[in-house]
C-alpha positions as CSV (number, residue, x, y, z in Angstrom):
1,R,-92.4,-65.5,-44.5
2,S,-92.3,-61.8,-43.7
3,Q,-89.8,-60.3,-41.3
4,N,-91.0,-60.4,-37.6
5,P,-92.3,-56.9,-36.9
6,L,-91.3,-57.2,-33.2
7,L,-87.7,-58.0,-33.8
8,P,-85.2,-55.1,-33.7
9,A,-84.8,-53.5,-37.1
10,F,-81.2,-54.3,-37.6
11,P,-80.9,-52.7,-41.1
12,S,-81.8,-49.3,-39.6
13,R,-79.0,-49.5,-37.0
14,Q,-77.2,-46.2,-36.6
15,S,-73.7,-45.8,-35.2
16,S,-72.9,-43.1,-32.6
17,T,-70.5,-40.4,-33.4
18,M,-68.9,-40.7,-30.0
19,G,-67.4,-44.2,-30.8
20,K,-69.9,-46.1,-28.6
21,R,-71.6,-49.3,-29.6
22,A,-74.2,-49.3,-32.3
23,V,-77.7,-48.2,-31.2
24,V,-80.7,-50.2,-32.4
25,S,-83.8,-48.3,-33.2
26,D,-87.0,-50.4,-32.8
27,P,-90.3,-48.6,-33.5
28,H,-92.2,-51.0,-31.2
29,V,-89.9,-50.2,-28.2
30,D,-90.1,-46.5,-29.0
31,A,-93.9,-46.7,-29.1
32,L,-94.0,-48.6,-25.8
33,Q,-91.8,-45.9,-24.1
34,K,-94.2,-43.2,-25.4
35,E,-97.2,-45.1,-24.2
36,L,-95.6,-45.5,-20.7
37,L,-95.2,-41.7,-20.5
38,T,-98.9,-41.3,-21.1
39,A,-99.7,-44.3,-18.8
40,K,-98.0,-42.5,-15.8
41,E,-100.9,-40.0,-16.0
42,Q,-103.4,-42.8,-15.5
43,C,-101.5,-45.0,-13.1
44,S,-99.9,-44.4,-9.7
45,D,-96.9,-46.4,-10.8
46,A,-95.5,-47.4,-14.3
47,R,-92.1,-49.1,-14.6
48,M,-90.4,-50.9,-17.5
49,F,-87.6,-53.5,-17.3
50,K,-85.6,-54.6,-20.4
51,A,-83.5,-57.7,-20.9
52,K,-79.7,-57.4,-20.3
53,E,-77.5,-56.3,-23.1
54,G,-76.1,-59.2,-25.0
55,A,-79.4,-61.2,-24.8
56,P,-80.3,-63.0,-28.0
57,A,-83.4,-60.8,-28.7
58,F,-82.3,-57.7,-26.8
59,P,-84.1,-55.6,-25.6
60,F,-86.8,-58.3,-25.4
61,P,-88.2,-59.7,-23.3
62,I,-89.5,-56.4,-21.8
63,V,-91.6,-56.4,-18.6
64,V,-93.8,-53.5,-17.6
65,H,-95.5,-53.1,-14.2
66,L,-98.6,-50.9,-14.1
67,T,-100.5,-50.0,-10.9
68,V,-104.1,-49.0,-11.5
69,K,-106.0,-47.4,-8.6
70,K,-109.6,-48.3,-7.9
71,S,-112.3,-46.2,-9.4
72,A,-115.2,-44.5,-7.5
73,S,-117.5,-47.3,-8.5
74,A,-115.4,-49.8,-6.5
75,F,-115.4,-47.8,-3.2
76,A,-117.2,-50.6,-1.4
77,F,-114.3,-53.1,-2.0
78,D,-111.3,-53.3,0.3
79,V,-108.9,-53.3,-2.6
80,D,-107.0,-50.1,-3.3
81,S,-105.3,-51.0,-6.6
82,L,-104.4,-53.7,-9.1
83,T,-100.8,-54.3,-10.3
84,L,-100.6,-55.5,-13.9
85,K,-97.5,-57.3,-15.2
86,L,-97.1,-57.1,-18.9
87,T,-94.5,-59.1,-20.7
88,F,-93.4,-58.4,-24.3
89,N,-91.5,-61.0,-26.4
90,A,-90.3,-61.1,-29.9
91,G,-90.8,-64.7,-31.1
92,A,-94.0,-64.5,-33.2
93,D,-95.1,-62.6,-36.2
94,N,-98.3,-61.1,-34.7
95,A,-98.3,-58.6,-31.8
96,E,-101.0,-60.4,-29.9
97,D,-98.9,-63.6,-29.8
98,N,-95.9,-61.8,-28.2
99,V,-97.7,-60.4,-25.2
100,S,-98.8,-61.9,-21.9
101,L,-100.6,-60.3,-18.9
102,S,-100.9,-61.3,-15.2
103,V,-102.0,-59.6,-12.0
104,E,-99.8,-59.6,-9.0
105,P,-101.4,-61.2,-6.0
106,T,-101.3,-59.1,-2.8
107,A,-102.7,-59.2,0.7
108,E,-105.8,-57.6,-0.6
109,V,-106.0,-59.7,-3.8
110,P,-105.7,-63.5,-3.3
111,A,-103.9,-65.6,-6.0
112,Q,-107.2,-67.1,-7.2
113,V,-108.7,-63.8,-8.0
114,A,-105.4,-62.4,-9.4
115,E,-105.2,-65.4,-11.8
116,A,-108.8,-65.0,-13.0
117,I,-108.5,-61.2,-13.6
118,G,-105.1,-61.7,-15.4
119,A,-106.5,-64.3,-17.7
120,S,-109.6,-62.2,-18.6
121,L,-107.6,-59.1,-19.2
122,E,-105.0,-60.9,-21.3
123,A,-107.7,-62.4,-23.6
124,T,-109.3,-59.0,-24.0
125,W,-105.9,-57.3,-24.7
126,R,-104.9,-59.9,-27.3
127,A,-108.3,-59.6,-29.0
128,Q,-107.9,-55.8,-29.3
129,L,-104.4,-56.2,-30.8
130,A,-105.6,-58.8,-33.3
131,K,-108.6,-56.6,-34.3
132,R,-106.2,-53.7,-35.0
133,R,-103.9,-55.9,-37.0
134,E,-106.8,-57.3,-39.1
135,A,-108.2,-53.7,-39.7
136,G,-104.8,-52.7,-41.1
137,G,-103.5,-49.1,-41.0
138,A,-100.2,-47.2,-41.1
139,D,-99.5,-47.3,-37.3
140,Q,-99.1,-50.9,-36.0
141,A,-96.4,-50.2,-33.5
142,G,-98.5,-49.3,-30.5
143,W,-99.6,-51.6,-27.7
144,L,-103.0,-50.1,-26.8
145,L,-102.0,-49.5,-23.2
146,K,-104.2,-46.5,-22.7
147,G,-107.3,-48.5,-23.6
148,L,-106.2,-51.4,-21.4
149,I,-105.7,-49.1,-18.4
150,S,-109.1,-47.4,-19.0
151,L,-110.8,-50.8,-19.2
152,V,-109.3,-51.8,-15.8
153,A,-110.4,-48.6,-14.2
154,A,-113.9,-48.7,-15.6
155,K,-114.5,-52.4,-14.8
156,F,-112.6,-52.4,-11.5
157,A,-115.5,-53.6,-9.4
158,V,-116.6,-56.2,-12.0
159,L,-113.0,-57.7,-12.1
160,L,-112.9,-58.1,-8.4
161,Q,-116.1,-60.3,-8.5
162,M,-114.7,-62.8,-11.0
163,V,-114.4,-65.4,-8.3
164,P,-117.6,-65.2,-6.2
165,E,-116.3,-67.8,-3.7
166,C,-113.6,-65.3,-2.7
167,L,-116.0,-62.4,-2.1
168,E,-117.0,-61.9,1.5
169,E,-119.5,-59.3,2.6
170,Y,-119.5,-57.4,5.9
171,Q,-121.0,-54.2,7.5
172,G,-118.8,-51.1,7.3
173,L,-119.0,-47.3,7.3
174,D,-118.8,-44.8,4.5
175,D,-117.1,-41.4,4.5
176,L,-120.2,-39.9,6.1
177,G,-120.4,-42.4,8.9
178,A,-123.4,-44.3,7.5
179,T,-123.6,-48.1,7.7
180,L,-123.3,-49.9,4.4
181,R,-122.3,-53.2,3.0
182,R,-118.6,-53.6,2.1
183,F,-116.7,-56.4,0.4
184,M,-113.3,-58.0,0.9
185,L,-111.5,-60.7,-1.0
186,V,-110.5,-63.9,0.8
187,T,-108.9,-67.1,-0.3
188,A,-111.6,-69.7,-1.1
189,A,-111.3,-73.1,0.6
190,V,-110.2,-75.9,-1.6
191,K,-112.1,-79.1,-1.2
192,E,-109.8,-82.1,-0.4
193,V,-110.6,-85.4,-2.2
194,D,-109.9,-88.7,-0.4
195,A,-107.8,-91.3,-2.2
196,S,-110.7,-93.8,-2.0
197,D,-113.1,-91.3,-3.6
198,K,-110.5,-90.5,-6.3
199,E,-110.0,-94.2,-7.1
200,G,-113.8,-94.7,-7.3
201,S,-114.1,-91.7,-9.7
202,D,-111.3,-93.1,-11.8
203,D,-113.1,-96.4,-12.1
204,E,-116.3,-94.8,-13.0
205,S,-114.6,-92.7,-15.7
206,N,-113.0,-95.8,-17.1
207,D,-116.4,-97.4,-17.4
208,G,-117.6,-94.4,-19.4
209,S,-121.1,-94.8,-17.9
210,S,-121.0,-91.5,-16.0
211,S,-119.4,-89.3,-18.6
212,E,-122.7,-87.7,-19.5
213,E,-123.6,-87.1,-15.9
214,D,-120.2,-85.5,-15.3
215,E,-120.9,-83.1,-18.2
216,E,-124.3,-82.3,-16.9
217,A,-122.9,-81.6,-13.4
218,K,-120.2,-79.4,-14.8
219,A,-122.7,-77.4,-16.8
220,F,-124.9,-77.1,-13.7
221,Y,-122.1,-75.7,-11.5
222,E,-120.9,-73.4,-14.2
223,E,-124.4,-72.0,-14.5
224,Q,-124.6,-71.6,-10.7
225,D,-121.2,-69.7,-10.7
226,R,-122.5,-67.5,-13.5
227,K,-125.6,-66.6,-11.5
228,K,-123.6,-65.9,-8.3
229,Y,-121.3,-63.6,-10.3
230,E,-124.3,-61.7,-11.8
231,A,-125.9,-61.4,-8.3
232,A,-122.7,-60.1,-6.8
233,S,-122.3,-57.6,-9.6
234,L,-125.8,-56.4,-9.2
235,K,-125.4,-56.1,-5.4
236,A,-122.2,-54.1,-5.8
237,T,-123.8,-51.8,-8.4
238,A,-126.8,-51.2,-6.1
239,V,-124.6,-50.4,-3.1
240,A,-122.6,-47.9,-5.3
241,N,-125.8,-46.3,-6.6
242,E,-127.2,-46.0,-3.0
243,S,-124.0,-44.4,-1.7
244,E,-123.8,-42.0,-4.6
245,A,-127.5,-40.9,-4.1
246,R,-126.8,-40.3,-0.4
247,K,-123.8,-38.2,-1.2
248,Q,-125.8,-36.1,-3.7
249,E,-128.5,-35.6,-1.1
250,V,-125.9,-34.4,1.4
251,E,-124.4,-32.0,-1.1
252,R,-127.9,-30.6,-2.0
253,L,-128.7,-29.9,1.7
254,R,-125.3,-28.3,2.3
255,A,-125.9,-26.0,-0.7
256,K,-129.1,-24.8,1.0
257,G,-127.1,-24.1,4.2
258,I,-128.4,-27.2,6.1
259,E,-125.8,-28.8,8.2
260,T,-125.8,-32.6,7.8
261,D,-122.9,-33.6,10.0
262,G,-124.8,-33.3,13.3
263,P,-124.0,-30.9,16.2
264,K,-120.7,-29.1,15.9
265,Q,-118.0,-30.4,18.2
266,L,-116.6,-27.4,20.1
267,S,-112.9,-27.1,20.8
268,R,-111.6,-26.7,24.3
269,A,-110.9,-23.0,23.8
270,E,-114.5,-22.4,22.5
271,K,-115.9,-24.2,25.6
272,E,-113.8,-22.1,27.9
273,E,-114.9,-18.9,26.2
274,I,-118.6,-19.8,26.6
275,A,-118.0,-20.7,30.2
276,D,-116.3,-17.3,30.8
277,K,-119.3,-15.5,29.3
278,K,-121.8,-17.4,31.5
279,R,-119.7,-17.0,34.7
280,G,-121.7,-14.9,37.2
281,Q,-125.0,-15.2,35.5
282,G,-127.7,-16.4,37.8
283,N,-125.5,-16.2,40.9
284,R,-126.3,-14.0,43.9
285,M,-123.6,-11.3,44.5
286,S,-125.0,-10.0,47.8
287,K,-125.5,-11.8,51.1
288,T,-128.6,-9.7,52.0
289,G,-132.1,-11.1,51.3
290,S,-134.1,-10.2,48.3
291,K,-136.1,-7.0,48.2
292,A,-139.7,-7.5,49.4
293,N,-142.2,-6.1,47.1
294,K,-145.3,-4.7,48.7
295,F,-148.8,-4.9,47.2
296,A,-149.4,-1.7,45.2
297,G,-152.9,-2.4,43.9
298,E,-156.1,-0.3,44.5
299,G,-156.8,0.2,48.2
300,S,-153.3,-0.7,49.2
301,A,-151.2,1.5,51.6
302,L,-148.9,2.5,48.7
303,A,-152.0,3.6,46.6
304,R,-153.4,5.7,49.5
305,E,-150.1,7.4,50.1
306,A,-149.8,8.2,46.4
307,D,-153.3,9.8,46.5
308,K,-152.3,12.0,49.5
309,K,-149.2,13.2,47.7
310,K,-151.3,14.3,44.7
311,K,-153.8,16.2,47.1
312,G,-150.9,17.8,49.0
313,T,-152.0,16.4,52.3
314,V,-148.8,14.6,53.1
315,K,-147.1,16.0,56.2
316,K,-143.4,16.8,55.8
């Protein structure tokens, strides 16, 4: 049996010149630390915790927490981030057998959804590690964290819909104030089974007469769950596309100089300035009556007086 590649490489142990304890150099731990430095650029939070010194397989087990923020495609969901908990052990020969993944439940992510997402991501992660091992290659020390984080970010909305019973729709507003459908995650109700029903089901199972019916019912409900999941996924995608199209239309109108935010809300200073400019306009400043205008058409007194002035017949 070959040496476990995840155990610390004790033959390569190097002693410090300062008289301290021997330092163990493990390429897998070094690769993990390098990947975490890169992961910090993709995640809002990345932390690593090692086992205490003196543990049998120190520095294993190693626990890593990664917080992945939601992507633009998941804007309609009331979940800001997912926190992944990665655990690295050193008890098996293959890398995929030494890792586990779970999602931390929060107020936004119920335990049912967190468990489903964690199981799905763990299976995918292990499959990628196994695929790399089977393909061979010189570098087998990495943990493919970058690809894992990219997968979570790209499939954020899809992951949140893994338990359709926990998805609840409501009417909300987008950044532009338009009404749209939003989604929140809730804890699904668990159906309680009476003791009498349970005993009856046990009797039927002992008879073996309803085993085929149970299998058919299970297949039916699984198919219904799959259809609900697909419908929810399509609905979320449609909502995302609709909002993106609306944003693009707003940007196009703004580029042409067309204001889309409605009438501008004036500040108090602007309102007072406009009031000062209008003050006095349309108000009578004199207490005397308005000037009476006499008729000055042909045949009027003003017209005859004007004719006399032209002829020089006006007496002074």
